[in-house]
Structure formats: C-alpha cells, structure tokens
N, C-alpha and C positions, 0 to 999 in steps of 0.2 A: 837661482830658479833655472830647474831642467825640464826642457821636455820629457813626460812619464811613457803618453801616448794617449790613443781614443778611445772612448768606454764603448764597448759592445750591445753587454746587457748589464741586467740587475737581478740579484736572485737575492731576495728576502735584505737583507742586512750586508747583500754581499756586492762589488760591483766588478765583471770581465772586463778589462781594459786589452786592449793587444799594444804590443809595446811596441816605442815609434823607433822605425831603424836607425837615429842619431842613437840612441843609449848607450851608454856601454856598460858591459855586465858588469863589473867594480860600483859602476856607482852607486844600482840596487841591493839595501839591505833589508828584510827584515824588518818589519814598526816602522820603516822611513816613516816621513811626514809626507800626506798628498794634500795639494789645494789644487782650488781653477783657474783659472783665467785671468779671476777676482782678488786671489788669494784667498779667500777662503777656505780653513779649513775645514776637510770630509774625512778624510778618515786615517787608518797606515798600510801599507803593504804586508798582505799577511804572504804570498805566497807566489814563488814566478813558477811557469807548468809550462808545457808544450815545447814543438822542436826550438836548435842553439840559437837558430838564424831567424827566428820571423816569432816569439815568446810572447804567452799571455800570462797576466798581474792578474791576481786578485787583491783586493784594498774591503779591508773591514770597514763600513762607512761609520761611524760614531751615529750613537741615538740620538740626539739631537735632528739628525739632519730628518727633513721629511718626504714623502712619497712623491710631492709636488716635486723638490729642489731633486730628484733622482731623479724622475723622467724627464729632468729640460739636462740632465745629463747626457743624455746618449747623444751617442756620436760626437761628441765634446771636446776637447784635450785638454787631461788632466798634467802634473804636474809635480815632479819632487823639491821638496822647501829646503 
C-alpha cells in the first residue's frame, strides 16, 4: 500500500487528490486501485494533471460509494492498493 495523496475536492463521481510528495511517478498508472486507510476500495485513478513536481490526480469513484462517505473523505489520505 503506497500513499497516493490527500483528497481536496469531490465533483460528481470524481475525487481530486493532491499527490503526496513521496509518490514516485513510475508507481502511478491509469486504472490503479485506490483505497482508504481502512483498505476500502473507493475507485480507480483516472488521470494525472498539473505541475510535474506537485501534481493532482483525478479518481473515478465506484458507483456504490455514498455521498456521505465522499464527504468524509475530504482532507483524508488515500492510498494505492
């Protein structure tokens, strides 16, 4: 389990995450599984964007993730499984 980053925003069924400074760029692939600290699968990496040294990551959430769960994810760390 590798630290992906911190959740900043949620838009519809997508999370925007600020990548962790310890994240190696070669460890990130589209469709990589994203989990919470409790190992709950929440979605998959959709795309990487922004500056190379401090990028953002969009995560496509699974349909079964409830709005209340999405709200609780803000400012929480998420991980690559």
